[in-house]
N, C-alpha and C positions, 0 to 999 in steps of 0.2 A: 961147649955151648952150641948148640943145634939151634939154626933157624928153619923155620918153613916158609916157603915162598908160596903164597896163596894169592890168587889175582883179588883184587878188591871187588867187593860186592857194589853193584849198583846202588843208586841213592834211592830213596822211600820215594821221591816226588818222580822220579821218570818210572819208577815200577807201577804207581797207581795210574800213569798215564798211558799205560800201553793198552794197544787193542791187538786182536787176533782174529785172523779168518782162516778157514780150514775148507779143503777141497781134496778130492779125489782126482788125480790124472794119470795118462799112461806115459811111463818111460819109455825111452830110446828102444829098449829091448822087447816093448811090447806088453809089460807086465805092469800093473797098477801100483801105483804109489800114492801115498797119503801126503798131503802138503799141508804146511803151517806158514802162515805171514804173520810175523809181529812187527808193528811199527809203533811210533809215539805220537801223542796227540800235536796239533797244530801249536797250541798254547805254550809248549815248552819252547817254541822257536821265536816268539815274540820277545820284543824289545832287545835284540841283538844277542839272544842266548842259543842260536843255531849251533855254533861250534860246541856250545856247553852239551845240547841235546846230542850232537852226534857223538861226543866222547862220551856219553853216558851210555848211548847204543854200544859203541866200540868195547866198554867196559862189560857190558854184560854180555856181548860175544866172547870176551875173554873168560867171564866166569863160568860160561857153559863150556869151555874147554878148547876156544879160538875156534872161528869160522873164516872160510874161506870166499874170494871174489869168485865171480863168473869163470872166469879164466884159469883158476887153481883146481887142484884136486878136492872135491868137496870131503871134509872131514869127519869122522866118526867122533860124535861129540860125547860127553859124560853121558850117563843114564839119566836123563832129565824128564822123561814122560811116566806119567803115573796114573794108575787107574784107580778110582775110589768110586764103587758102585757103578753106574753107566756114565762117569763123567771121566775126561782125561784132563789131568792138569799139566802144567810144565813146572817143574821144579827149578829153580836158579839156585845152584849151590850157594850157601852162606845166607841165605834169606828165607825166613820161617813162613811166609806166605807164599802160595802157590797162584800161578794164573790159570784160571778155568778157562778152557780152550772151547769154543763153541762148536759142538758135535752134533752129528746126524748119526743114528744107528750103522749106515752102509759104511760110512768113515771111521766109525770107532772099530768096527769088524775088522777093516782093513789095516788099521795099525795094530789090531791084535793078531792077526795073521802075520804080519810083515815084522813085528816087533820093533818098528821103528818108521819114523815119519822125516821128511825131507822140511828142514826147518830153514825159513828165509827170514831173515832180518832186514827190514828197510832202515836205511839211514836218513831217510826224509819223511818229514811227517806225512799221516793220513787220518782223517778224522774217524773215530768208530762208527759213524754212520755211513761211510762209504757202501755203495752197492757194487754188484760184480761187475758190472761195467766200468766203473771207476778203478776199481781193484786191479782189472785188467791194464788199463792205461797206466795206473801207477807202477804196475810190473814191467811192462813195456818202458817206460820212461825209466825207471832206476836200474834196470838191466843195461840199456844203452848207455847210461852214464856212469856205469860201475860203483852204483849206490846201493847195492844189494848184496848181502852176505849169506852164505849157504853153509849148511850143516845136515848132518845125520842125525837125528835125536833118537835115541833109544828108550825102550820101556824097561822099567825096573824089574 
């Protein structure tokens, strides 16, 4: 008898609540890197379900191959970025739908050149309507409280 151990896939409610932001930034070595931030909507954390939403985000991390906190070595994730035309999609293993990432041509070209992007998974909610200032504040707060997971997402 053979048993395959595969991480459970995130539930559909979490997947449809995901929000994404993309940007390019400079790494400590001076090279440009593409970044992706994935969070969940605040509606998932209402009525005492914050722990459920966090568990779902951690399950999403496990589905992608396991992500690390800021104090750990950033792992290389499964090949989860995919191009379709001029779009870049995030593929979660075991899930048929893909998350379309917000892109601009220079960011997409950077992902193509590097064949990867830094994926940040926020454990706290952030509304999809958040602007750049609010995203920066979110990143500062979640990094300070160790509520941000990191991984290197590769293209297919």
